[in-house]
N, C-alpha and C positions, 0 to 999 in steps of 0.2 A: 448588713451584718445582722443575722438572726441570733441575737445574744440572749442566753438564759440569764445573764447577770444584769444587763442594762436594757433588755428589750430590743425589738426590731428597730434598727436605725441605719442611717446612711452616714458615711464618713469619707473624707478625703484621706489619702496617704499623707504622711508628714510632708510639708511643703505647701499645703493649702491650694488655693486657686492659681492656675497658671494662665495668665492672660497678658496681652501687650498693652491693654488700656483699662482704665477704671470701668468704662462702659461695657467692655467685653466681660470683665470680671463680674460685674453686677448682673449681666445677662445669664451667665453661668450659674450664679447664685440663685437667681429667680427660678431657673429651670430645676435646679436641685431641690428647692423648696417645693416646687410642684410635684416632683417625684415622691417626696416625703408625704405630701397630702394624698396623692393618688394611691399610694401603697398602704396608707394607714400607719406609717412608722411613727415612732415616738419623738425623734429629733434628728437633726442634721448636725454633724460635727465638722468643723474646718480646723484641721490640726496644723500647728506650727507655721501659721501664715506670717509672712513678713509685712503684710499690710493689714491694718485694722479697717475692715470694710464698713463703710458708712451705711449700716442697715440696722434693723431692729434685732440685734443679736446679743445674746448673753456672752460676755467676754471675760476670759481669764488672761491676765498679762503678767503672771508671776515668773515667766521664763524668758530667757534670751539666748542668743548664741554670741560667740566671740570670734571675730574674723581678723586674722593677722595679715597685714600687707607685706608680701614677700618681695615687692619690686625693689626696695633699697639694696637687697643682697645680704648674704649671710653675715659678713663681717659687720655691716652697719646695724643689722638687727641685734646681733650679740652685744655690740657696744652699747645699745640702749637698755640692756638688762641691768637690774639692780645687782649690786655686788653679791648679795646673799643668793640670788638665783644662779649666778655663774658658779658660785661655790657648790651649790647643790648639783649642778650639771657635772662638775668635776668629780664630785663624790660618786655620782651614779656611774660615770665612766670608769672609775677605779674600783667599783664594787664587785667585780667578777661576773656581772651580767653580760651576756652576749646578744647580738642582734642578728636576726635572720629575716629575709624577705622571701615571699613565695607562697603560692596556694597549697603546696604540699604540707603546710602546717594546719590545714583547715580543721582536721579532727581534734588536734590538741587545742586549737583556739576555741572551738565550741565547748570543749570540756572545761577549759579555764573560765570562759565567759559565763557558762551556766553556774559554776561555783561562785563567781562574783555576784551575779544577780540574786542567787539564793541568799547570800549573806546580807544583801541589801533588802531582802523581803519582797522581791519581785519575781513572778513566774517567768521562766525562760520560754522563748519561742522554740518551735520545732527545728531540728537540724536541717530539715528539708528547705526551710526558708533561706538558710545560709547557703546551701549548695546550689539552689536555684538562682539566687542572686548572683553568685559567681558564674554560673553557666550563662545566664542572660546577658550579664555585663562583662563578658570575657574581654580582657584587655583594657578595661576601664576601672579596674580595682587594684589597690595595692595593700597587701597584708604584711604588716610588720610584727614579728614575734620577738619577745624579750625573754631570754632563757637563762636559767641558772642550772648548768649541767644539762641534764635531760628533762628538766621540769620547766614548763612555760610559766613564767612569773607574771606576764602581762602581754598585751599586744593590742593592735588596732587595725581595723579594716576601713579603708577610705576609698571614696569615689574619686576618679580623676576625670573631670568633665570640663571641657573648654580650658579656661585658664585658672580653674579653681580645684583645689583638693578639699573634699568635704568628709569629715569624720562620720562614719555610719555607726559602727559599734567599737567600743574600746573599753578595756578593763585591766586591772591588775589585782593580784591577790594580797590580802592584808598581811600574810606571813612574810612578804618581801618588801613591805613599805619602807623599812629602814635602809634599803638599798636604792631608793628613789627611782623605781621603774617608770613612774609617770613622767619624771623629769627627762629620763632618757628617751621615752617615746615621743614627747612633744618636741624635744630638741632634734631628734632624728627626722621627724616629720618636716620641720622647718628646713633642715639641711637638704633633705631629699627634694622638697618643693623648689627650693632655690636652684639646686643642681639641674632639675628637669625643666626649668623655665616656667613654672607656675607663678601666678601673680597674687594669689589669695589662698589662705589656709583657713578653712572654717572648722573651728574646734568643737562644734556641736553644742546642743542645747544644754542648759543648766538652770537651776533655780536662782533667781536674783537674790544676792545676799548670802548664799550658801558658801561653804568652804570650797566647793568645786568652782563656783563662780569667781571667787577671789584668786584661786589657783590659775584659772585661765587668763584673767586680766593681766597677770604679771608678765605675760609673754608679749606684751605690747600691742594687743589686738584692740579692735573697736567693738564695743557692745552694740548688738543689733537686736531690738525687741522682737519677740515672737508672740503671736496671739493665738490662743485657742478659743474659737468662737462657736456658739451653738444657737441654732434655730430650734426652739422648743415648740412642740405641737401637742403631744399627748402626755406631757409631764411638766411640772413646775420646778423640779429639782435639777440643778446643774449636773450634767454627767461627770464622771470621774476624769480627773487630769492627773498627770504624773506626780504633782506635788501632794496629792492626797495620800500617796504611799509613804512619803517622808514625814508629813506633819498633819495631814488632814484626816478625813473620816475613815480612810482605809488603813490607818496606822496600826490598829490592833491586829488586823489580819496579816499585815506585813510582818509584825513581830512573830506571830505564830508560824508563818511560812519559813522564816529564817531559822526556826528550831527543828524543822523537819529534816530527816535524813536526805542527803544529796541525791541518791538514786530515786527516791520518791518524788522529789521536785523535778527531776529530769523527765520522769514519766508523766506526771500530772501537769507540769507547766505548760506544755504545748496545747493540752486540752483547754486550759483556762484562757490562754492567749487567743484562741480562736474566737472567744467571746469578748475580748478586750484587745483588739489587734494593735492599736496605736496609742494606748494610754501610757 
């Protein structure tokens, strides 16, 4: 990545190093560090790794994912919910929101998602990333839209790989929070996963201790640590991580971004994301 914001660097996509053994993973890591040195890059980033590699790396462990075991079946999973969670699900089901599945909602989903990330203070990626993901992974994605009339109130896009459903992008708009769209989205994802024979539902990354973290844990999932690790070569400063937007050094910029007009953020967001692809 030739970034104007963080300098020339190398990064993995979210998911980190893919290897069947520690030895293979360390060999990949060593070669990646060689590429950084050969190219004169500033650092190497290993994003969202589920393994903390035993190497001289700067590590941020502020995030995790939550994985729900679907194998007990829908009734058993629901029976394990707290009473207040079941009440919230019933409220969401009676709120007038409706559910739709299908990629024909892609334009509306991007519009809703870009509005959500703007209010969160985060630049949105370009729509082409979304459409190319759907094209390349045709048949391996499930898009759930949550609607109030003709307005998409929320939704989520999930990978369907092997026996696991994995949340890629999901959001809901603040104007609809009283209708509990997130409760409806998570419950429908569990229902769909059980119906289709999946054994695991990965609810996606979140900051440990955040409200989102607590929300995900109530669905009966297991917390799985995620590590963002960095090999620093031409810098002593840790590169940006997602938490810097919420509470770290990028917070002032995030607040400013959230005040910009939505059309401006949709235009400028993809330009910025090219320089910060997986933060």
